[in-house]
Backbone as JSON, one array per atom type, in Angstrom:
{
  "sequence": "MRDTDLFQLALGLVPPWMVKACAFDAEKRRLDIEIDFARGGRFPCPHCGKADCPVHDTAMQEWRHLDFFQHQAFLHARVARIACPDCGVKQIAVPSWRSHAAHGRRARARASRCCLRRSS",
  "N": [[-10.68, -19.23, 2.33], [-7.67, -17.83, 1.31], [-4.76, -16.49, 3.04], [-3.49, -14.44, 1.59], [-5.54, -13.59, -0.08], [-7.34, -12.58, 1.8], [-5.87, -10.38, 2.9], [-5.56, -8.9, 0.58], [-8.18, -8.07, 0.07], [-8.63, -6.65, 2.49], [-6.77, -4.56, 2.29], [-7.75, -3.28, 0.11], [-6.83, -3.59, -2.5], [-6.57, -3.26, -6.02], [-6.46, -4.59, -9.37], [-3.62, -3.55, -11.26], [-2.43, -4.45, -8.92], [-1.55, -6.78, -6.32], [-1.61, -9.01, -3.49], [1.2, -10.72, -2.91], [2.58, -12.36, -1.09], [2.51, -13.32, 2.39], [3.93, -13.03, 5.61], [3.98, -14.12, 8.85], [5.16, -13.57, 12.04], [4.89, -14.64, 15.08], [6.46, -14.61, 17.41], [8.19, -12.42, 17.05], [6.24, -10.59, 16.85], [5.24, -9.54, 14.4], [4.04, -8.71, 11.15], [4.48, -9.21, 7.77], [3.72, -8.05, 4.61], [3.77, -8.7, 1.26], [3.48, -6.86, -1.63], [2.7, -6.78, -5.06], [2.86, -6.54, -8.68], [1.66, -7.95, -11.73], [3.92, -9.54, -14.0], [4.92, -7.74, -16.83], [3.14, -5.74, -16.4], [1.41, -2.64, -16.92], [1.27, 0.91, -16.65], [-0.37, 4.1, -16.06], [1.07, 7.25, -17.01], [2.34, 9.26, -14.43], [2.69, 11.93, -14.77], [1.67, 13.07, -17.27], [-0.56, 11.5, -17.69], [-0.86, 9.67, -19.73], [-1.97, 6.57, -20.83], [-1.17, 3.06, -20.29], [1.69, 2.71, -20.2], [4.88, 1.13, -20.48], [6.77, -0.72, -18.0], [9.79, 0.55, -16.83], [11.83, 0.09, -14.87], [12.14, -1.28, -11.51], [11.92, -0.73, -7.93], [12.34, -1.97, -4.66], [10.31, -1.07, -1.94], [9.49, -0.19, 1.43], [6.92, 0.14, 3.87], [5.64, 1.19, 6.99], [2.71, -0.01, 8.35], [-0.64, 0.18, 9.7], [-1.06, -1.38, 12.91], [-1.57, -4.91, 13.16], [-3.78, -6.24, 15.01], [-2.01, -6.75, 17.87], [0.39, -6.69, 16.61], [3.17, -5.52, 14.73], [2.84, -4.2, 11.48], [4.02, -4.42, 8.18], [4.35, -3.2, 4.9], [5.57, -4.31, 1.82], [6.71, -3.48, -1.34], [7.19, -3.67, -4.88], [8.02, -0.89, -6.55], [7.3, 0.77, -9.47], [9.06, 2.4, -12.16], [8.02, 4.05, -14.98], [8.22, 4.05, -18.59], [7.46, 6.67, -20.29], [6.44, 7.72, -23.47], [6.22, 10.44, -23.99], [7.02, 11.91, -21.68], [9.28, 10.71, -20.64], [11.22, 8.73, -18.31], [9.46, 8.0, -15.42], [8.49, 7.8, -11.95], [5.85, 5.77, -10.82], [2.69, 6.69, -9.34], [2.14, 5.81, -6.02], [-0.3, 3.58, -4.8], [-3.15, 4.25, -2.59], [-3.07, 2.46, -0.46], [-0.82, 2.64, 1.1], [-1.12, 4.84, 2.64], [-1.59, 6.46, 5.73], [-3.09, 8.53, 6.51], [-5.95, 8.88, 6.52], [-6.72, 7.02, 8.48], [-5.41, 8.06, 10.71], [-6.71, 10.54, 11.01], [-9.31, 9.67, 11.68], [-8.8, 8.35, 14.1], [-7.85, 10.49, 15.68], [-10.16, 12.04, 15.73], [-11.95, 10.36, 17.14], [-10.62, 10.27, 19.61], [-10.79, 12.95, 20.37], [-13.59, 13.27, 20.67], [-14.01, 11.52, 22.79], [-12.52, 12.77, 24.85], [-13.95, 15.18, 25.06], [-16.45, 14.25, 26.01], [-15.72, 13.3, 28.53], [-14.91, 15.61, 29.82], [-17.21, 17.0, 30.18]],
  "CA": [[-10.03, -18.04, 1.81], [-6.24, -17.79, 1.6], [-4.33, -15.27, 3.73], [-3.21, -13.4, 0.61], [-6.84, -13.05, -0.53], [-7.87, -11.78, 2.9], [-5.17, -9.1, 2.98], [-5.87, -8.17, -0.66], [-9.47, -7.41, 0.32], [-8.5, -5.7, 3.6], [-6.02, -3.39, 1.82], [-8.48, -2.66, -0.99], [-6.0, -3.6, -3.71], [-7.22, -3.55, -7.3], [-5.45, -4.87, -10.4], [-2.71, -4.69, -11.36], [-1.81, -4.76, -7.63], [-2.0, -7.99, -5.65], [-0.78, -9.49, -2.38], [1.98, -11.86, -3.41], [2.91, -13.25, 0.02], [2.39, -12.81, 3.76], [4.75, -13.75, 6.58], [3.59, -13.74, 10.2], [6.1, -14.06, 13.05], [4.26, -14.36, 16.38], [7.49, -14.32, 18.39], [8.65, -11.04, 16.83], [5.04, -9.76, 16.79], [5.42, -8.82, 13.14], [3.39, -9.2, 9.94], [5.04, -8.62, 6.55], [2.86, -8.29, 3.46], [4.45, -8.34, 0.01], [2.55, -6.43, -2.68], [3.39, -6.8, -6.35], [2.0, -6.49, -9.86], [2.0, -9.03, -12.67], [4.97, -9.29, -14.99], [4.35, -7.11, -18.02], [2.17, -4.73, -15.99], [1.55, -1.33, -17.54], [0.7, 1.92, -15.78], [-0.46, 5.44, -16.64], [2.14, 8.19, -16.65], [1.87, 10.13, -13.36], [2.87, 13.33, -15.14], [0.74, 13.49, -18.32], [-1.74, 10.66, -17.67], [-0.9, 8.73, -20.86], [-2.24, 5.21, -20.36], [-0.51, 1.88, -20.87], [3.15, 2.86, -20.35], [5.6, -0.05, -19.99], [7.64, -0.55, -16.84], [11.21, 0.73, -17.15], [12.51, -0.68, -13.83], [11.43, -1.25, -10.23], [12.71, -0.7, -6.7], [11.57, -2.41, -3.5], [10.11, -0.09, -0.89], [8.81, -0.72, 2.62], [6.18, 1.12, 4.66], [4.99, 0.74, 8.22], [1.27, 0.11, 8.23], [-1.32, 0.09, 10.98], [-0.85, -2.66, 13.57], [-2.51, -6.01, 12.96], [-3.99, -6.51, 16.42], [-0.86, -6.23, 18.63], [1.59, -7.0, 15.83], [3.56, -4.51, 13.76], [2.58, -4.61, 10.1], [4.85, -3.76, 7.19], [4.06, -3.47, 3.49], [6.75, -4.32, 0.95], [6.19, -3.46, -2.71], [8.02, -3.23, -6.0], [7.45, 0.34, -7.11], [7.8, 0.85, -10.84], [9.24, 3.61, -12.94], [7.52, 3.74, -16.32], [8.84, 4.76, -19.71], [6.43, 7.4, -21.03], [7.02, 8.23, -24.71], [6.19, 11.9, -24.0], [7.65, 12.51, -20.5], [10.49, 10.0, -20.23], [11.1, 7.78, -17.2], [8.81, 8.6, -14.24], [8.0, 6.85, -10.96], [4.39, 5.75, -10.74], [2.09, 7.1, -8.08], [1.88, 4.64, -5.19], [-1.71, 3.58, -4.4], [-3.47, 4.75, -1.25], [-2.91, 1.46, 0.6], [0.31, 2.97, 1.95], [-1.41, 6.08, 3.35], [-2.17, 6.35, 7.07], [-3.72, 9.82, 6.81], [-7.37, 8.73, 6.87], [-6.79, 6.31, 9.76], [-4.98, 9.0, 11.74], [-7.78, 11.52, 11.22], [-10.4, 9.02, 12.4], [-8.35, 8.1, 15.48], [-7.83, 11.77, 16.39], [-11.55, 12.46, 15.93], [-12.5, 9.56, 18.24], [-9.98, 10.71, 20.86], [-11.36, 14.26, 20.71], [-14.95, 13.05, 21.17], [-13.89, 10.88, 24.11], [-12.07, 13.81, 25.78], [-15.05, 16.13, 25.27], [-17.46, 13.62, 26.87], [-15.2, 13.2, 29.89], [-14.79, 16.95, 30.42], [-18.55, 17.58, 30.4]],
  "C": [[-8.55, -18.07, 2.24], [-5.88, -16.49, 2.3], [-4.05, -14.14, 2.75], [-4.5, -12.76, 0.1], [-7.45, -12.15, 0.54], [-7.21, -10.41, 2.97], [-5.38, -8.26, 1.72], [-7.17, -7.4, -0.48], [-9.34, -6.33, 1.39], [-7.77, -4.42, 3.17], [-6.72, -2.66, 0.67], [-7.69, -2.61, -2.28], [-6.83, -3.95, -4.93], [-6.13, -3.8, -8.34], [-4.89, -3.58, -10.99], [-2.08, -5.11, -10.04], [-2.4, -6.01, -7.02], [-1.08, -8.29, -4.47], [-0.11, -10.76, -2.88], [2.28, -12.86, -2.3], [2.7, -12.53, 1.35], [3.27, -13.66, 4.65], [4.4, -13.22, 7.97], [4.56, -14.38, 11.18], [5.55, -13.67, 14.42], [5.29, -13.99, 17.44], [7.99, -12.89, 18.28], [7.49, -10.05, 16.81], [5.06, -8.88, 15.55], [4.68, -9.53, 12.01], [3.99, -8.47, 8.75], [4.16, -9.04, 5.38], [3.59, -7.8, 2.22], [3.41, -8.07, -1.07], [3.33, -6.34, -3.98], [2.37, -6.57, -7.46], [2.51, -7.54, -10.83], [3.1, -8.59, -13.62], [4.31, -8.75, -16.26], [3.31, -6.05, -17.7], [2.46, -3.38, -16.65], [0.77, -0.33, -16.69], [0.55, 3.24, -16.53], [0.71, 6.3, -16.19], [1.61, 9.11, -15.55], [1.96, 11.61, -13.7], [1.81, 13.79, -16.15], [-0.54, 12.66, -18.39], [-1.85, 9.68, -18.83], [-1.01, 7.31, -20.33], [-1.28, 4.2, -20.97], [0.99, 2.05, -21.12], [3.85, 1.62, -19.79], [6.49, 0.3, -18.8], [9.09, -0.46, -17.31], [12.07, -0.07, -16.18], [11.7, -0.57, -12.54], [12.43, -1.16, -9.09], [11.81, -1.15, -5.56], [11.5, -1.27, -2.48], [9.33, -0.74, 0.25], [8.14, 0.42, 3.35], [5.66, 0.45, 5.92], [3.52, 0.98, 8.04], [0.66, 0.07, 9.63], [-1.07, -1.29, 11.59], [-1.95, -3.65, 13.21], [-2.71, -6.61, 14.35], [-2.78, -5.95, 17.18], [0.46, -6.47, 17.9], [1.89, -5.87, 14.85], [3.33, -5.05, 12.35], [3.42, -3.76, 9.15], [4.42, -4.17, 5.79], [5.35, -3.36, 2.71], [6.22, -4.37, -0.48], [7.28, -3.07, -3.69], [7.34, -2.0, -6.57], [8.12, 0.59, -8.46], [8.09, 2.29, -11.27], [8.83, 3.21, -14.35], [8.29, 4.55, -17.36], [7.71, 5.39, -20.54], [7.07, 7.95, -22.31], [7.08, 9.76, -24.76], [7.03, 12.53, -22.87], [8.97, 11.86, -20.09], [10.2, 9.05, -19.08], [10.57, 8.5, -15.96], [8.39, 7.52, -13.27], [6.5, 6.93, -10.88], [3.93, 6.26, -9.39], [1.76, 5.83, -7.29], [0.43, 4.7, -4.72], [-1.91, 3.97, -2.94], [-3.32, 3.73, -0.15], [-1.74, 1.77, 1.51], [0.04, 4.19, 2.82], [-2.07, 5.8, 4.7], [-3.02, 7.58, 7.4], [-5.16, 9.66, 7.26], [-7.52, 8.04, 8.22], [-6.42, 7.25, 10.89], [-6.05, 10.03, 12.04], [-8.92, 10.9, 12.02], [-10.02, 8.79, 13.86], [-8.34, 9.4, 16.28], [-9.25, 12.26, 16.68], [-12.19, 11.68, 17.08], [-11.92, 10.0, 19.58], [-10.55, 12.05, 21.31], [-12.75, 14.11, 21.28], [-14.91, 12.46, 22.57], [-13.48, 11.93, 25.17], [-13.18, 14.8, 26.08], [-16.12, 15.54, 26.18], [-16.99, 13.57, 28.31], [-15.12, 14.56, 30.58], [-16.14, 17.58, 30.7], [-19.11, 17.2, 31.74]]
}
């Protein structure tokens, strides 16, 4: 299994999203994962839901992700703006792979349980 396939599965990416490249720097303790979509990709309008809107343009964005063992992890992705015939140019909704909310809730819940057991 290639590293890109491994991270694609770990992040739960589904088409049109894919891991394009990974760069690991042990000295800097950093992992960079580049996420992209295929050329000619089409997306639903985030405003009205119209399917199959063409990409108008893209901008690179970066997010800090959960650590990969003791290494900082960063996601880099081209985020598209689509051209909806009804709504005009709109930025697509970014998939949940950039969200830390669920991980944070689980970590806080584990910490709370641990504190409660120790105080009993």
